[in-house]
C-alpha positions as CSV (number, residue, x, y, z in Angstrom):
1,M,11.6,6.2,21.9
2,S,8.9,4.4,19.8
3,R,8.1,5.4,16.3
4,K,4.7,6.5,17.3
5,N,6.0,8.9,19.9
6,S,8.6,10.3,17.5
7,V,6.0,10.9,14.8
8,M,3.7,12.5,17.4
9,I,6.4,14.9,18.7
10,V,7.7,15.9,15.3
11,T,4.2,16.4,14.0
12,A,3.4,18.7,16.9
13,I,6.5,20.7,16.3
14,S,5.6,21.0,12.6
15,A,2.1,22.1,13.4
16,F,3.3,24.7,15.9
17,L,5.9,26.1,13.4
18,F,3.3,26.3,10.6
19,C,0.9,28.2,12.9
20,V,3.6,30.5,14.1
21,M,4.6,31.2,10.4
22,I,1.1,32.2,9.6
23,A,1.0,34.6,12.6
24,A,4.4,36.0,11.8
25,A,3.5,36.6,8.2
26,S,0.4,38.4,9.3
27,L,2.6,40.6,11.5
28,S,5.1,41.3,8.8
29,P,4.9,43.9,6.0
30,L,3.8,41.0,3.8
31,A,0.3,41.4,5.3
32,D,0.0,44.7,3.4
33,T,0.8,43.2,0.0
34,G,-2.7,42.4,-1.1
35,S,-6.4,42.2,-0.4
36,S,-6.3,38.5,0.4
37,A,-3.4,38.7,2.9
38,N,-4.2,38.0,6.5
39,Q,-4.0,40.8,9.0
40,F,-2.9,39.8,12.5
41,N,-5.8,38.6,14.8
42,S,-8.3,38.7,11.9
43,I,-10.8,36.1,11.1
44,G,-8.7,35.1,8.1
45,M,-5.6,34.5,10.2
46,W,-7.5,32.4,12.8
47,S,-9.4,30.4,10.1
48,A,-6.0,29.6,8.4
49,I,-4.5,28.5,11.7
50,G,-7.7,26.4,12.5
51,M,-7.6,24.7,9.1
52,I,-3.9,23.9,9.5
53,L,-4.5,22.4,12.9
54,V,-7.4,20.3,11.5
55,F,-5.1,18.9,8.8
56,Y,-2.6,18.0,11.4
57,L,-4.9,16.8,14.2
58,I,-7.1,14.3,12.3
59,P,-4.4,12.3,10.7
60,I,-2.2,12.1,13.8
61,L,-5.2,11.0,15.9
62,I,-6.0,8.2,13.4
63,Y,-2.3,7.2,13.4
64,M,-2.2,7.2,17.3
65,L,-5.3,5.0,17.3
66,G,-3.3,2.3,15.6
67,V,-3.9,2.8,11.8
68,D,-0.2,2.5,10.8
69,A,-1.1,3.1,7.1
70,M,-2.0,6.7,8.0
71,R,1.7,7.4,7.9
72,Y,1.5,7.4,4.1
73,V,-1.4,9.8,4.1
74,M,0.6,12.0,6.5
75,A,3.7,11.7,4.3
76,A,1.7,13.1,1.4
77,L,0.5,16.0,3.6
78,C,4.0,16.5,4.9
79,G,5.3,16.6,1.3
80,M,2.7,19.3,0.5
81,G,3.8,21.2,3.6
82,L,7.4,21.0,2.5
83,L,6.4,22.3,-0.9
84,I,4.4,25.1,0.8
85,H,7.3,26.2,3.1
86,L,10.0,26.1,0.4
87,S,7.8,28.0,-2.1
88,T,6.8,30.5,0.5
89,A,10.4,31.1,1.5
90,A,11.2,31.6,-2.2
91,I,8.3,34.0,-2.8
92,V,9.2,36.0,0.3
93,L,12.8,36.2,-0.9
94,M,11.6,37.4,-4.3
95,V,9.2,40.0,-2.7
96,S,12.0,41.3,-0.7
97,I,14.4,41.5,-3.6
98,F,12.0,42.9,-6.2
99,G,9.6,44.7,-4.0
100,D,9.9,47.5,-1.6
101,H,10.3,45.3,1.5
102,P,13.9,44.9,2.8
103,L,15.0,41.4,3.6
104,S,15.3,42.4,7.3
105,D,11.5,43.0,7.4
106,V,10.8,39.4,6.4
107,T,13.6,37.5,7.9
108,T,11.5,35.9,10.6
109,V,9.0,34.6,8.1
110,M,11.7,33.2,5.9
111,G,13.5,31.6,8.9
112,L,10.2,30.0,10.1
113,C,9.6,28.7,6.6
114,L,13.0,27.1,6.4
115,A,12.8,25.7,10.0
116,S,9.4,24.2,9.1
117,A,10.8,22.6,6.0
118,A,13.7,21.1,8.0
119,V,11.2,19.7,10.6
120,N,9.1,18.2,7.7
121,I,12.3,16.5,6.4
122,I,13.0,15.2,9.9
123,W,9.4,13.9,10.0
124,F,10.1,11.5,7.1
125,F,13.1,10.1,9.1
126,A,11.0,9.7,12.3
127,A,8.1,8.1,10.4
128,F,10.0,5.7,8.1
129,R,13.1,4.7,9.9
130,S,13.6,1.0,10.2
131,A,12.9,-0.7,13.4
132,P,16.0,-1.2,15.6
133,K,17.5,-4.6,15.1
134,K,17.5,-6.9,18.0
135,P,20.9,-8.0,19.2
136,V,21.9,-11.5,18.3
137,T,22.2,-13.7,21.3
138,R,23.9,-17.1,21.2
139,D,22.9,-19.9,23.4
140,L,26.2,-21.1,24.8
141,H,24.7,-24.2,26.4
142,N,24.0,-26.0,23.2
């Protein structure tokens, strides 16, 4: 599989998990924790999902059009996503420990955060792996 296809597939998985994490958080008790928390099927939830999709779609389209340097922009965005997912997992854990939400209520959100972080790490391998080396062939007739 080519690097472009690998990057496209892993990027699509990452975008999907990020959007599902936003929806899952809006369905969890975390949606009741503050005035700025998104409720499921609200304008805030859909605008957050739309913004995430824009941040994924524009760079991957530019990359697929042949601008290989876009991998570095996408790497920076992927690094920010990694930071977002790991910090969200830590915050959710703290809210469940120190708040009045048991861990069982937020397990799905934490699992999606950790899965998204893992996919973002895999993205770096897909985007920056070295090209496969061509086998050395010897000309036996010389």
